[in-house]
C-alpha positions as CSV (number, residue, x, y, z in Angstrom):
1,M,-16.1,89.5,36.5
2,N,-18.1,86.6,35.7
3,D,-15.4,84.0,35.1
4,I,-14.2,83.6,38.9
5,D,-14.1,80.4,40.6
6,I,-15.4,81.6,44.0
7,K,-15.0,78.1,45.4
8,N,-11.3,78.5,45.7
9,K,-11.6,81.8,47.4
10,R,-10.3,81.7,51.2
11,I,-10.1,85.4,51.8
12,L,-13.0,87.9,51.4
13,L,-12.5,91.6,51.2
14,F,-16.0,93.7,51.4
15,D,-16.5,97.2,50.8
16,F,-18.9,98.5,53.7
17,D,-21.7,100.9,52.9
18,G,-24.0,99.7,49.8
19,T,-22.2,96.3,50.1
20,L,-22.5,94.9,53.3
21,I,-24.9,97.5,54.7
22,E,-27.6,99.8,53.6
23,T,-29.7,102.6,55.3
24,A,-33.0,101.4,57.1
25,S,-34.5,104.7,55.9
26,G,-33.7,104.1,52.3
27,N,-31.8,107.3,52.1
28,T,-28.5,107.5,50.2
29,F,-26.8,108.6,53.3
30,A,-27.5,107.5,56.8
31,T,-29.5,110.1,59.2
32,D,-27.8,108.8,62.1
33,L,-25.7,106.1,63.8
34,T,-28.8,103.8,64.1
35,D,-29.9,104.3,60.2
36,M,-28.3,101.0,59.2
37,R,-29.3,97.6,58.1
38,I,-27.2,94.5,57.4
39,K,-27.6,93.0,54.1
40,M,-28.3,89.6,55.0
41,D,-28.4,88.1,51.9
42,V,-24.5,89.2,51.2
43,V,-23.6,88.0,54.8
44,N,-25.5,84.4,54.4
45,K,-23.5,84.2,51.1
46,A,-20.4,84.8,52.9
47,L,-21.3,82.2,55.8
48,D,-22.0,79.7,53.1
49,L,-18.6,80.1,51.5
50,M,-17.0,79.7,55.2
51,Q,-18.9,76.7,55.7
52,E,-18.6,74.9,52.4
53,N,-15.3,76.3,51.0
54,G,-13.2,77.1,54.1
55,V,-13.1,80.6,54.0
56,K,-10.5,81.9,56.7
57,V,-10.7,85.8,56.5
58,F,-13.6,88.2,56.6
59,A,-12.5,91.8,56.0
60,I,-13.8,94.8,55.4
61,V,-11.9,97.6,53.6
62,S,-13.6,101.0,53.5
63,N,-13.2,104.5,52.3
64,Q,-14.7,106.8,55.2
65,G,-13.6,110.3,54.0
66,G,-16.8,111.6,55.9
67,V,-14.9,111.6,59.1
68,E,-12.0,113.9,57.8
69,A,-14.9,116.1,56.2
70,G,-16.6,116.1,59.6
71,F,-19.9,114.8,58.7
72,V,-19.4,111.7,61.0
73,S,-17.3,110.8,63.8
74,G,-14.7,108.1,63.8
75,A,-16.1,106.5,66.8
76,D,-19.5,106.0,65.2
77,I,-18.1,104.6,62.1
78,E,-16.0,102.1,64.4
79,A,-19.2,101.2,66.4
80,K,-21.1,100.3,63.1
81,I,-18.2,98.3,61.6
82,E,-17.5,96.5,64.9
83,Y,-21.3,95.7,65.0
84,V,-21.3,94.2,61.6
85,L,-18.2,92.1,62.3
86,R,-19.4,90.7,65.6
87,S,-22.8,89.9,64.1
88,V,-21.0,88.0,61.3
89,H,-19.0,86.4,63.8
90,D,-22.0,85.4,66.0
91,L,-23.7,83.9,63.1
92,A,-20.9,82.0,61.9
93,V,-20.5,80.4,65.5
94,K,-24.2,79.5,65.4
95,R,-23.2,77.4,62.2
96,G,-20.2,75.8,64.1
97,I,-17.8,78.0,61.9
98,R,-14.6,78.5,63.9
99,G,-11.2,79.7,63.3
100,V,-12.1,82.9,60.7
101,L,-10.1,86.0,61.1
102,Y,-12.3,89.1,61.2
103,E,-10.3,92.3,60.1
104,K,-11.2,95.8,59.1
105,R,-9.1,98.5,57.6
106,L,-10.6,101.9,57.3
107,C,-9.2,105.1,55.6
108,Y,-10.5,108.3,56.9
109,S,-8.7,110.7,54.6
110,N,-9.8,112.3,51.3
111,D,-6.4,112.6,50.0
112,E,-6.4,110.5,46.9
113,Q,-2.6,110.2,47.2
114,D,-3.0,108.4,50.7
115,P,-1.7,104.7,50.1
116,M,-4.6,103.4,52.2
117,R,-7.5,105.2,50.4
118,K,-9.0,103.0,47.5
119,P,-8.5,102.8,44.6
120,N,-4.8,102.6,46.2
121,T,-4.1,99.2,47.7
122,G,-2.8,99.8,51.0
123,M,-5.9,98.4,53.0
124,I,-5.7,95.2,50.9
125,D,-2.0,94.9,51.2
126,D,-2.2,95.3,55.1
127,I,-4.9,92.5,55.4
128,L,-2.9,90.3,53.2
129,M,0.4,90.7,55.4
130,K,-1.9,90.1,58.6
131,C,-3.2,87.0,56.8
132,K,0.5,85.8,56.1
133,D,1.4,86.2,59.6
134,T,-1.6,84.4,61.1
135,V,-4.0,82.3,59.5
136,M,-2.4,81.5,56.5
137,R,1.2,81.1,57.4
138,G,3.3,79.5,54.9
139,M,1.6,81.1,51.7
140,N,3.4,83.8,49.6
141,F,1.9,87.0,48.5
142,S,1.2,85.5,44.9
143,Q,-0.8,82.7,46.8
144,L,-2.7,85.0,49.0
145,K,-3.7,87.2,46.2
146,G,-4.7,84.1,44.0
147,C,-7.2,82.9,46.7
148,S,-8.8,86.3,47.6
149,L,-11.9,88.2,46.3
150,M,-12.9,91.7,46.7
151,V,-16.6,92.4,46.7
152,G,-17.9,96.0,46.2
153,D,-20.5,98.3,44.8
154,A,-18.2,100.7,43.1
155,S,-17.6,98.7,40.0
156,G,-17.6,101.5,37.3
157,L,-21.0,100.4,36.0
158,P,-23.4,102.9,34.6
159,G,-25.0,105.0,37.2
160,Q,-22.6,103.6,40.1
161,F,-20.6,106.8,41.7
162,S,-17.1,105.1,41.3
163,D,-15.0,102.3,40.0
164,S,-12.6,102.4,43.2
165,D,-13.4,99.0,44.4
166,K,-12.8,97.3,41.2
167,V,-9.6,99.4,40.7
168,C,-8.5,98.9,43.8
169,A,-8.8,95.0,43.3
170,E,-7.2,95.2,39.9
171,K,-4.1,97.1,41.2
172,A,-3.8,94.9,44.1
173,G,-4.0,91.8,41.9
174,V,-6.9,90.1,43.5
175,D,-10.3,89.0,41.9
176,Y,-13.0,91.1,41.8
177,M,-16.8,90.9,42.0
178,D,-19.7,93.3,42.0
179,V,-22.1,92.7,45.1
180,I,-24.8,91.9,42.7
181,Q,-22.6,89.1,41.0
182,F,-21.4,87.9,44.4
183,L,-25.2,87.0,45.2
184,G,-25.2,85.0,41.8
185,K,-27.4,87.5,40.1
186,D,-27.0,88.7,36.4
187,L,-26.6,92.4,36.1
188,D,-29.8,92.2,34.2
189,L,-31.9,92.7,37.4
190,E,-35.0,91.3,38.4
191,Y,-37.7,93.2,40.4
192,V,-41.0,91.6,41.8
193,L,-43.6,94.0,41.7
194,S,-44.9,93.5,45.3
195,K,-45.8,95.6,48.4
196,E,-42.2,95.2,49.5
197,H,-41.0,97.1,46.5
198,T,-43.6,99.5,46.4
199,S,-42.9,100.7,50.0
200,E,-39.3,101.0,49.0
201,G,-40.1,103.1,46.1
202,I,-38.7,101.2,43.3
203,V,-42.1,100.7,41.4
204,I,-45.6,102.3,41.9
205,L,-48.9,100.6,40.6
206,N,-51.4,103.6,40.3
207,N,-54.5,103.8,38.0
208,D,-53.6,101.0,35.8
209,H,-50.3,102.4,35.2
210,I,-46.8,101.0,36.5
211,Y,-44.6,104.0,37.3
212,I,-40.9,102.6,37.5
213,L,-38.6,104.9,39.3
214,E,-35.2,105.7,38.5
215,N,-33.0,102.3,38.6
216,P,-31.0,102.4,41.8
217,Y,-28.3,100.2,40.0
218,G,-27.8,102.7,37.2
219,V,-28.6,103.1,33.6
220,G,-27.7,100.7,31.1
221,L,-29.4,97.6,32.5
222,N,-32.3,95.8,31.9
223,I,-35.1,95.3,34.7
224,K,-37.4,92.2,34.5
225,I,-40.8,92.9,36.3
226,T,-43.0,90.1,37.2
227,L,-46.3,91.3,37.8
228,K,-47.8,89.7,41.0
229,D,-50.6,90.4,43.5
230,F,-51.2,93.8,42.4
231,Y,-52.9,93.3,39.2
232,K,-56.0,91.2,39.5
233,I,-59.4,91.3,37.4
234,E,-62.7,89.4,38.0
235,T,-63.3,86.7,35.4
236,D,-66.9,86.0,34.0
237,D,-67.4,83.3,36.4
238,G,-66.8,85.6,39.3
239,K,-63.1,84.3,40.1
240,T,-60.1,86.4,40.5
241,A,-57.4,86.0,37.9
242,T,-53.8,87.2,38.4
243,V,-51.2,88.2,35.8
244,D,-47.6,86.6,36.0
245,D,-46.2,88.3,32.9
246,V,-42.7,89.5,32.7
247,L,-42.1,93.1,31.4
248,N,-38.3,93.8,30.3
249,I,-37.6,97.3,30.7
250,R,-34.3,98.7,29.5
251,I,-32.9,101.8,31.4
252,D,-31.1,104.2,29.2
253,K,-28.8,107.1,30.5
254,D,-30.2,109.7,27.9
255,Q,-33.8,109.4,29.0
256,N,-35.6,111.2,31.7
257,F,-39.2,111.5,32.4
258,N,-39.9,113.4,35.6
259,L,-37.8,111.0,37.6
260,Y,-39.6,107.9,36.2
261,S,-37.6,105.4,34.2
262,D,-40.6,104.2,32.6
263,V,-44.3,104.2,32.8
264,I,-46.5,101.0,31.7
265,K,-50.0,101.6,30.8
266,I,-52.2,98.2,31.2
267,E,-55.1,97.5,29.5
268,T,-57.6,94.6,29.7
269,L,-58.7,93.7,26.3
270,K,-62.3,92.3,25.0
271,D,-60.9,88.7,24.7
272,G,-59.8,88.7,28.4
273,S,-56.0,89.3,27.6
274,I,-53.6,91.9,29.1
275,K,-51.8,94.4,27.0
276,Y,-48.8,96.5,28.3
277,T,-47.7,99.5,26.5
278,S,-44.5,101.4,27.3
279,L,-45.4,105.3,27.4
280,Y,-41.7,106.4,27.8
281,H,-39.5,103.9,25.8
282,E,-40.4,102.3,22.5
283,S,-43.7,100.8,22.5
284,K,-43.8,97.3,23.9
285,E,-46.7,95.0,23.9
286,N,-47.1,91.5,25.6
287,S,-50.4,90.0,25.8
288,D,-51.4,86.8,27.5
289,S,-54.7,85.0,27.9
290,L,-56.0,84.7,31.7
291,S,-57.6,81.3,32.8
């Protein structure tokens, strides 16, 4: 998934939930139609590719089995996806980008044999047919597949619910990136300990301990935590010193500690340095003098 020349891609195929949008509430599932936030880092990356590399197609391919199951109406799903497509279109126009085809293909069925349900390839095949007949006339299917990229969050990584996005792309013969990689990030994730992340419940600082909640991207990954703003000490001359040390925490599948992935104890030593000790995984220490 890492050795893909993204600059030659002209057709971008996106999963929807967890890839282009997330819940505003922070819940796994949306509470209602309005519980939605567009992931602007993903959209801006796509807009950059439109502007710099001539991307011609922005498409959404999404399983929405909740409709058949009765959890949500098809009208609500359509409204959400149309809102996202219109938002991307309007942002593109503001950048002077025109001539892009915006498409969606949805599967409401939970039947694994339905050709349109990922990891089956019906939705991607249908999009490529539309491209061949419209904005990319003259290209054969082999060429269309070669300039296509599927982006999703069901990549079969540890802790993810499925590999349906990745397998769908492989079966359709198009390149695939997990959304994390699409953003140019390594799968070793970096979190900055800040008020923003604390409010999202990823990490909590309390009583000189860092409580790291279960990694939302799954087990088997490293989390790099940069300590900023929260941990400060008063130096002898009355000035406030902050800590910019980086902690590397490995999230392992076989470990569970009351819903925490790790608890880091922070100690100020007599020489003014800071000592960090993992209370959950193997002991880790990292001391840097403050100046």
